[in-house]
N, C-alpha and C positions, 0 to 999 in steps of 0.2 A: 474310701479310706483317706484319712488325712495324714499326710506324711509329717506335717508340722515343721517347726523350725529345727527341732533336734535332729531329725533324720537328715536335714539338708546341711547341717552345720559343717560336718567334715567335708562335704562336697563343696558347698558354696563359698565358704570362707576361703578355702584353698583355691577355689575357682578363680580368684582374683588373678591367678597366673595361668589359668586354664587347668589347673591341676586339681582343684578340689572336689569335683563332683563324683569322684570315684567312690567314696564310701557310700554316697547316695546311690550310686549305681549298684554297689554291692548289695546294699540293702534292697534295692529294687531289682536285684537279679531274680527275685521271685516274680517279677512282672517283665513283660517284654513289650516291644513296641512296633507299631505299623500304622498306618497310612498317613504319611506326612502331608498328603493333599489337604487334610483337614486341620493341620497344625499351623497356627499363625506364625509369621516369621519373627515375632517378638519372643519366642520361646527361649528361655535361658539355656536349656539343654533338652535333648531328646534321648531317651533310653529305649532300646528295643531288643526283643528276644523272641524266639519261637519255642523256647523250652523253659519258660519261666518257672514251672514247678520244680524242675531239676536244679535250676540255678539257686532257687531259694533253699532247697534242701542242702545243697553244697555249702551255702553260706552258714546256715545254722549249725552245721557239723564241722566247720572250719575253726581253728584257734582264734581267728579274728572275732568270731561271735562273742567270745568271752570278754573282749575289750569294749564292744559296743552295745551289748544287750541291756546294760543299765541305763542307756540313754532313753528317756521316756518314749520317744516316738518309735524307737526300734521295738520296745516292749509292746507298744500299742499296735504296730503293724502285725506282730505275731498274734496278738489277741484278736485283731480284726479278721485275720485269715481264718483263725479257729472259729470265730463267731459266724463268719460267712459259710464256712463248711457246715456248721451246725444248722444254719437256716435251710440248707439244702438236704438235711437229713443224714449227715455224716456218711454219705455214700461215695465220697471221692469225686463228686461232680466238678468241683472247682479245679482240682488237679487235672482232670481230663480236659476241661475247657482251655486251660493254659498250655497244655501239651500239644505242640504242633501248630497252634494258632498264634499269629503274630500280634504281640502286645506292644503298644507304644505308651510311654509315660513322658509327658512334657511338662515343663514348669514355666508358668507365665505370670507376669505382673498383673495384679488385679486392683492395684491402688498405688499411691506414691511410695508406700513402704510395705506393701503386702503382696504375697505371691500365693499361687495355688497350683494344684496338679490337675492335668487332664489325662484321662486314660482312654485309649482306643484299642479295642480288641476285635480281631477278625472273628466273626461268628455267623454261622449260617442260621437261617430262619428257624429251623426245627430245634437247634440247640438253644436259641434264645427262648423259644416257647417253653422248652423243658426247664430252663433256668427259672423263668418267671413263675411257672407252675410250682416248682419246688419251694421257691421263696414264699409265695402266697400261702402255701399249705403249712408253712412252719412259722410264720410271723404271728405274734400275739400281742395282747395288751394294746398300748396306744400307737404302736408302729403301724403305719398305713402306706399304701401306694396311691398317690393322687395324680391324675393325668391333667395336663393343660396343653394348649397349642401355642406354638411360636412359629411364625412365618409358614403356616400351613403344615407344620411338622409337629407331631405329638411328642411332648416331653413328659416322662414319668418322674415324679418326685417321691422320695422316701421321707416320710414325716414321722415325728414322734411328739405327739401333743399338738395343740392348735398353732403354736408359733415356732416350732422347731423343725427346720428342714435339714435332714442329714445328708442327702445326696440327690443329684439330678442325673437322669440318663435318657438317651434316645437311641434309636436304631436307624442308621443311614446306609442303605445300599450294602448290606453285609458287614457293617461295622457297628459295634456297640460302643457308644461314646458316653462316658460318665465322669462326673466331677462333683466335689463339694460346692464348687462355684457354679451357679446356674449361668452366670455370664459366659464362662468358658464353653459350656455346652451350646449356648445360643450362638457364640462366635463360630463354633464348628459347623453348625447348621448353615450359617451365612457362607462359610467357605465351601460347603458342599454345593451350594446353589450358584456360586460364582467361582468356578475353578480358577486357581491361581498357581503361580510357579511353586514347585515343591520347595520345602525348606532346605533340604540337603541337595547340593548340586548333583546332577545326574552322573557326572564323570568322576565323582569322588566315591571311592569304595573303602571298606574297612580292610585291615591287613589280611593276608592270606590265611593265617591260622585263626580258627574260630574260637572265640572265648565264651564266657558265660552270658555275655550281653554286649551290645554295641552302644557306645555313647557318642552322640553327635554334638559338637560345639561350634560356635561362631564368635568371632571377636565382638561384633556389634551387639550380639545378644547378651554376652557377658557384661557389657557396659550397662545394660538396662538393670541387671541384677545389682551391680555395684552402686548404681544410683539409688536403688531401693533400700540398701542397708547402710549407706555411708552418711555421715553428717554433712559432708560436702558433696553435692550432686554434680559439681562441675570441676572435678579435680583433673590434674594432668593425666593420671592413669585412666580415668574414664574417657577423656577426650581421645587418648591414644587408642583405646579399644574401639571407640565409635568409628574411628578412621582406619581400623585394621580390617582389610577385606580378606579374611582368612577363615577357612573352615577345616575341621579335622574330624575323622571318624575313628574312634578307638574301640578295640576289642578288650574286654575286661578279663583278667586272669587273677586267680588267687594262688599265690605261691606260698611256700612254707612260712616265710617271715616277711612277706611284703604283698601289697596290692599293686598290680601292674597293669598298665594300659599301653597297648601298642596300636599304632594306626598311621594312616597316610595324611599328610598335610597338604592342603591346597592353598597356596599363597603365591599368586601370580607375580607380585612385585618383588619377591624375595630373590636374592642371588643364590648361587649354589652354596649349600651349607657344608661343603667339603672342608674338613678342619685343616689348620695350618700344620705342615710337616715339621715346622720349627718349634712347635709347642713344647714347653718344658714345665709340666704341671708341678713337679716336685719343687722347682725354683719358685713358682708362683705361690705355692702353699706356704712358703716361708715369709711371704709378704701379706698373708691374710691373717688378721687377728683372730684368736680363738674366741673373741667376744663378738664375732660376726653373727648376726641373726638371719641374714639372707644374703645370697650371693648370685649375681647375674654374670654369666660367662658368654663372651663372644670370642670364638676361636675359629676365625676364617682365614682364607689364604693370604689376604692382604688388606691394606687400608681402603682400596677401591671397593671391595666387597662390604666392608664395614659401612662405608658411606652410602651404599645402595639401600641399606636397611634404614629407611627414613621413618621417624616418628611424626606422622601428620597431625598429631594432637598438639604439638608444640607450635605456638604462634610467635614467631620472632618479631622483635622491634627493628625496623629498617635501619635506624641510626646505629644500633649496636651491631647488627649484622654487617653493615658497611665497615665499621671500625675493625671488627675481628677479621673480616675478609682482607682488608687493606694491610693491616699491621702484622697479621700472623699467617693466614692461609696463603696469601699472595707471596709472602716471603719464604714459603717452603716449609712452614711449620709441620704440616701433615706428612711431608716426605720422610720424616724420621721414624714414622710408626709402621708397625706391621699390622697383623690382623688379630692380635690378642688384646682383649680388654676385659677387665673383671671389676664389676661394681659391687663393693661390699657395703652392706648396711650394718653399722655397728650398733651396740646398745644405745637406746635413745637417751636424750638428756632428761633431766628431772621434769622439765616442762612439756615433755612429749616430742620435742623437736628431733628430727632425724640427724644422725651422724653418718655421713656418706664419704666413702673414699673410692675413687676410681683408680685402678691399677692398669698401666699400659706398658707394654714392652717396647723398648727403643731399638731401632735398627742402626741408626746413625747416632753414635755415642753422645755427642754434645749439641748437635745442631738445633733440635727443638728448644732446648733450654737457653741457648745463646740467643735465638730469635726472640724468645720471651723476655730475656733480660734487656735486650735492646729496646723492646717496646716499653717495658716498665720504666726504663731510665728516662724516656721522653716524658713520662707522666709525673714522676716524682723522684727525688733523690733518695727517699727512704722507702724502699720497696721490699726489703727482706729483713728477717730477724733470725735468731737461732733458737732451736729447742734442743738442748743437749749439744751434740756435735753436728746436727743436721741444720742446714740453711733452709729456711722456709720463705718462699716468695709469695707475696700477697698480691692478688689480682682483684680489684674491686668490681670488675665487670660482672653483672649478674648473669647467671646461667652460662658461664663460659664453656663448659664441656658440651652443652647442648648446641651452642652456636658453632662449635668446632666439628661436632660429629653428628650432623644431620638430625638434630632434635633429640637424640638419645641422651640419657644420663641427666635428667632434670633434678632439681632440688638443691641447686648451688646458688644461694643468694650472693655469695662471694666465693672465691676459690683460693686455696692455699696449695702451693706446688712444692713438692720435694722430690729430689732425685736420689736414688740409691742404686749404684751400679748401672745396669742397663734397664732399670725399671723407673718409671716416673709415676708419681702419686699426685692425684688431685683430691683435696679434701674440702668439704663444704663448711667447716667450722674449726675454730681453734681447739675445741674440745676433741674433735675427731682426730686432729693432728696429734695431740698429746696422747690420746688413748692408743692410737695405732703405733706411734713410735715407741711408747713405753712397752707395749706388748712385743714389738719386733726386737727391741733391745734385750729383753729377758727371755726371748724364745718362746713366748706364749702364743704360738701360731698354729695353723692347720697342719703343719708337719710334725708337731710335737706329740708326746704321749698324753697330753692333756685332753685330746679328743679321741673318741673311739674310731676304730678303723673303718666302720661302715659309713661314717660321715665323711671321712677323707675320700672314700670311693665315690661320693656324690659328684666330685669334679672329675670329668672324664676327658682324656685327650682326644677321643674319637667323636666327641660332640661338637658340632658347629655352633650350637647355642644351648645353654642350659640355665635354669633358674631353680635355686634351692632355697627352701625355707626351713629353718629349725623351729618346729611348731611350738614347742614349749617356751623357747626363748622369745619368740615374736608375738605370742598369743596376747599378751597384755596390750601391746601396741594396737593390734587388730581390734581389741575390745574398745580402746579409746577412740578409734576412727569410726565406729559404728554409731548409728542413731539410737535413740532411746528404745525403739522397738526391739532392737537386737542386742544391745550392750549387756543387759542383765543376764541374758542367756549365755553369752560368751564368758562372762565372769563366773557364773555358777558352774559351768561344765568344763572349765579349763583343765582340771585334773584328768578328766576322761580323755580329752584329746591330746594331752601331754604324753599319753602312752605311745603316741606315734612320733618318733624322734625327728624325722624330717620328711619333706616332700620334694621331689625333684622332677622338673619338666625338662626334657631334652629334645633336640632336633638334630638328626643325623642325615647325611646325604648318602643314599645307596643307589648308585647308577644315576638315572635321571629322576628318581623319586626322592622327595623329602619325607623321611620317616620321623614320627614323633612318638615319644613315650612319656609316661608319668609313672613314677615309682613312689610308693609310700611304705616305709618300713614300719614294722612293729616287732616287739620282743615278746614272744609267746610265753617265755619263762619269767617275765617280770611280774612281781607281786601286784595285786590289785591296788589301784591308786585311791587314796582317801582324800577327802576335802581337808586341806590344811587348817590347823587351828590358827587363830589370830596371833597368839603369842609364841615367840621363839624361846625354847628352853635352853638354859645354860648347860653346856656339856661338861666342863671341868674348870677348875681354877688353880692358879699357882700363886704362892705368896713368898715374897722375898723381904726379910727383915733387916733393918739397919739400926745403928746405935743411937741415932738421933731422929727427931721428928722431921719428916720430909716437907718442904715448903714450895718446891717448884718442880715441874715436869709431871709425868714423863713425856719426853719428846723423842720422836723417832728420827734416826739418821741412818745413812748407808755405811755398811762395812765394805770398803772398796776391795778388800782381799777376796771375798767370796760372794759379794752382792747380797748378803743377808742383812737383817735389820738390827741395829743397836738401839739402845735407849739411854738417854741421859736424864739425870735428875739431881736435885740439890737438897741438902738437909739444912736444919736451922743454924748450924755452925758455918754455913756457907760453903761446905765441901761439895764439889761436883763429882758425880759418879758416872762412869761409862759401863753399861751392862750389855754383854753380848747376847746373842740369840739363845744361848744355852742357860742364861740366867746367872752367869758368872761376872763378878766385878773385874773389869779390865784395868781400871785405874781410879784413883782418887786424886782430886786436884783442888787445893784451897783457893777460893776466890775472895775478893775484898768485900763482898756484900751480896745481897740477893740479885739474881739474874733479872734484868729488866727488858730483855730483848727476846726475839725468837732465836732458835738455834739454826745457824747456817753452816754450809760446808763449802770450802774453797779448795781448789787445786793450786796451792800457793806456788809450788815449784814446777808446775806444768808437766808433771810426770805421771798423772793418773792416780796419784795418792791423795786422798782427801783429808783435810784438817778441819777442825771445829772452830767456828767463829761465833762469839756471843759477847754481851756487854753487861757489866754491872753499872751502878750509878756513876762510878768514877773511872772505870777502865774498860778497854776493849781487849779481849783475849783471843789469841790464836793458839790452839793446842792440837798436837798430832795424836795419832791413835794410841801411842804408847804413853801418853800423858805428859809429854814434854812440850814446853812453850816454844813457839816459833821465835826465831831470832828477832830481837827488838820488841817482843810482846811480853807482858801487856803494856799498852801505852795509854795516856790519858790526855784530855783536852783542856784541863784546868777549869772545866765547867761541868756541872752535873748533867749527865746524859739522861734523856727521857725515852728516846727511840733510836734504833739502829736498823738500817736497811742495807742489804748487799746489792750492788749494781755491777753488771757485766754487759756493756753495751752491745758488743758484737761477738760474744762467746770467745773472746781472745784470752780470757783469764787475766786480763789487766784490770783487776777489780777496783771498784770505788766503794767507799763506805759513806753512806748518806746518813748524817747524824743530826738529831734535834736535841736541844738542851733546855734546861729550866730557865735559862736567860733569854728564851725566845730567839735563839740563833740557829741557823742551819749551817752545817759544815759538810764539805765534801773532801774526803781524804783518799789518798792512794793507799795501796796495801802495806806500805811501810809506815803509814801514819802521818805523812806529810799533808798539810792543808793546801788545797789547790786554789789557784788564782780565781777570784770572783766568789769564792766560798770561804773567806777567811776573816770573819764569818759573813753570812748573809742574814741580816736581822729581819724578823717578820712581825715584831711588835706584840705578839701574843703566842703563848705556848702552842705547840702543835698537838692536835687531837689524835693524830694517827702517825704511823711511821711515814716519813717522807718517801716519795716513790719516784721512780723513773717510769715514764709512760712512753712507749713507742707506738705511735698512731700510724697504722699501715697506710702508706700513700701520702702521709702528711709530714711526719717528722718526730723528733724526740722532744720530750718535755720533762722537766723536773718539777715536782709540786707537793703541796701539802694543804691540809684544811685545819682551821682553828675552830674551837668550840662556838665562837660567835658567828660562824658561817662565812669567814673570809677565805677565799680560795687563792692561794699563791701559786703562780705558774712562772717558770723560768726556762731558759734554754740550758744546754749543758755547760755553758760558760758562766752561768749564774746571772745572766742578764734577764731582767723582768720581761714577761710577755706584756705587750702594750695593754694598759688598763689594769694590770695586776697590782694589788689584790682585788679580786672580784667579790662583790658583796652578794651573797645568795639570799639575803634578807630572811634568815632563819637561823636558829641555833641547833647544834647537833650534839649527840652523845655517841654516835658511831661513825665509822669511817666511810669514805666514798668507794664505790665499786667501779672498776674500769671494764667496760665491755660494750656490746651493741645496745643501741637504744631500743626500748620496747616498741617504738612506733616507726622506726626507720632502720636502715642498714648501716647507719653511721656510728662510729665509736664515740662514746660520751662517758662522763663521770656521773654516776647515779648515787644520790644520797637520800636519806630519810631524816627529815628534821625531827626535833623533839616533839613537836606538836602534830606530826603525821603528814607533812607535805613530802610527796615523792618528787624530787627535783632532778632533772637531767640537764647537765651543762656541757657545752662543747669546749674545745680547746682554744676558742677565741673568747671564752668567758661568758658566752651567751647562754642564758637559760632557755633551752629549747622545749622543755615540757615541765609543767608544774601541776600536780594533782593532789588534792586533799583527800586523805583516807578518812573513812568514817571514824568519828570519835565517840566512844561510849560514855565519856565523862570529860569534863574540862581538865581533870588531872591525868588523863590517859597519856602515857609516854610511849614513844616509838623508837625502834632501833632496826638497823639493817645488819644482818648476820650473813657473811659470806661463807661458802663451804671451805674445806681444808685446802683446796687447790685454787681458790679464787676464780672458779669457773661459773658458779651460779650463786644466787643469794636468796634468802627469805627475809620477810619483814615481820617484826613483832610489835604487837600493841598490848601494853599491860595496863589494866585498870584495877587497882587494888589487888585482889587475888585471882583475877580473871585474865588469862593470857590468850590472845588471838594471833594466829599465824597466817600470813599471806604468802603467796608465791611471788615470783618476780613480775608476773602480769597483774599484780595487785588483786588477785582473787583469793577469797578466804579459803584456806585449806581445812582448818579445824580450830576449835578453842578448847582450853582445858583450865582447870582450877589449879593454882599453884600457891606457894607460900608468898606472903606479902614482903618477906625479907629480901635482901639483895641476892640475886641469883646469877649463876653463870650459864650462858647459853652458847651452844655450839651446834654447827650444822655440818654433816658429813654426807658427801655424795659420791657413791661408787658406781654410778651408771645404772642403766635399766631402772628397775624399781627398788634399788638398794640405797635408799636415803634414810638417814637417821638424824633425828633432832634430839639433842641431849640437854637436859635441864639439871644443873647441879645446885644443891642447897648446901653451902659450906657450913651452916650452923648445925644442921641435922646430919651432915656427912653422908648424904644420899645423892645418887644420880639416877634420873629417870630417863629411859630411852623410849622414843616414840617413832612410828613411821609417819609419813606425810598425810595419813588419814586420821591421825590423833590416837591410834591404837598403841597401847603399851606393848613393848616387845619382850619384856620379861615379867614374870609373875611378881618378883620382888625387886626393889631398887638395888643398884649396885652401891657398894661401900666406896665413898670418894669424898675428899675434902676440897677438891678444886677441879680445874679443867682436866679432861680425860684425853687419852690418845686412842684412836681407833684405826686399824688397818684392815684390809680385806684380802684374803688369799683366794684367788680365782680357782686354783686347782683343787683346794680343799673345800671351796664354797663356804667359807666361814669367816667370821670377824674375830680379830684379836683385840680385846679392849683392855687397856692398861690404866690403872688408877692408883692414886696414893691416898693413904689415910693413916695418920699417926706416923709410926715408924715403919709402915709396911708399903711395899709396892705390890699390887694385886693384879693378876692377869686372868681375864675371863675369856673363854672361847664360846662363841655363839654360832649356831648354824644359820646360814642365810636363807 
């Protein structure tokens, strides 16, 4: 019988954490297992039972069966059992053979990306002869039994036609050995002739309560499976498992709403898994984002026990190890920590990169952070920045958490550190920082009503270690990590496995023994899951009419009174409107002309109340939420404004307004409109292509800069003094702005731009071009643009040739191409994390906006009505988009399910 990829999927994918093979074992509760003497030590898992017939019957009569029976391999195994029973004359002979005889099922690699099952059944000679006699008398057609000899042992092969071998089996000293892979049968013969150590340690036993079957796992064996299904065969996770000398024996139980494994863990190097008495799970849940897709918990008695759990798969660099040891560990950095650490994996970035945040509880209030500050001050004057009210410290050292905590917590090319109360946070990316802090500030965490109670229960104060996966939320990432042999299967059957909300692996200390459990929940009342359609259907729409045609907006801003979202827009008479979340007009305010800037918010009086800041061609406006101008506003520069940017260097609310004008001048103003020294003005000889920006380069310093259409990069310090060599000639012309972020080829911060002719250029803050790559041009008239997302976290690249539009990701890989109008179009890119990216194309002539995912699929059956740029926000709780557009005298709101 061939279990195939489907039967394994619930098991094996989840097995990446030791957890997954349970469904497989469920499925194979119909089979049991024994004699490990014949099982090679490369077995991914071994499943055994001496009541396989009863286990199978319990499975097919359990609510779980309704969730998994549609998986092809589960259907096939049921059919195969029925067929085998028919070959023996429907006399119940198969059931009798399985009843009381030990059956083992083991899963082995048979190639670089292939695996197969080996079955071993205890069977006396007379039972074997009766079985073969029954089969021979019932087979017909082209099905035949063919004997051959291997190493002086007879192997019988079941064939169907001249070139089709269905199965091979042999009989070895009271054991029936069979497999679809003749290689595994031959290997069992070799093992029988040269006895070796048993796969499972003799001193490791299953838990006291007997379940439907016993599942045996080893860390090293799981590594071989991950190698076979992963794109990267030498990942950190694989190396960690290869060096994990641990085994576990699980008993399988089917509860009303979960699959449960309970067993004993044999891990000689591990400390006691006794949990910390000071653990405060409710407090930790407030620091875990509801967008967490996996969570690893270490809850031990102290930092000494944490350090005993060593990841031997992590290979440190001696220079970095010495630096961290000398400047942090030897200074007492670790003394401020207890035994509580929680690694949360947030929704992945659009390019598939992980967003990780490590949470640790502090015992000594400030000591670790002060030691870190002292270290950073030696390295750079600029080592921190602010996001909202939180100071964020930047540490460029690669894999800092791993060097600090015995190789654990890898995946940090750099580290951003934030302290909140007695909790310290380590993040691996700026996006992770923003995502987590945004969610903490609005209460979208694991202690909120946004998550079901059963998921909150996954984090247990009695567990010394646990690992939880939200299967539906992390499934797409798993699919992207698998090789071509497995990825299509993951994608196709995602809805089926999404019926299982989460999987948790736990380790508890009970007396002198480490107990391990695996829990997989399912909802038996949930409706059947269907494969989702490609297009998202509109749920409803709202229309708000005005007296005049709308020309600008809608733009979203925050209502500081209740943290809801307001919208601002402008009509052709230049009247500005503020619309609250109920669709009511809060105020109308006349402006001197069309808005030419983005909409910013300032806390002008430093009292938590926010005011609106924007610009027309001749004035800069500051307006409070009641529609009243701030004192001294509006003010003008006596020059025509082209761009306005808000700057707040250190989150002190001592704002600076960075302004570019039609006279090719740059001004820097304070919030009262006074022109600052060095910027009164600062000429750049050519109009600015983009809003001038303040760039804080972690570990380097502050820069002020802008780009001109001819490719001149102007960089200054905060006093307006030119960077040596500025302006820097990038030797290309541009139609789109520069993007500030990490280099595609290194861990350094750079400015990335795409020239009009398709050169992707990375330039550092010394003005040096560190990377230049020419994108493929479909025609000499092809034009290229860089489009950042709404938060300036990611970008895509566009190539337009007549009516053909090609879209690239930030790695310069083609995502898709579509046909569009040849007229002037408006492009926007929205990234809401995970797989929620939207590419919007607006045709102002036809008044249509088309929405695409990053595979080029249209998200709506019909285009949206729109005459200009649109506004999209995402509601995590409702799992839907709110899309605001303007057309004529109407503002239209669409709601789309995500």
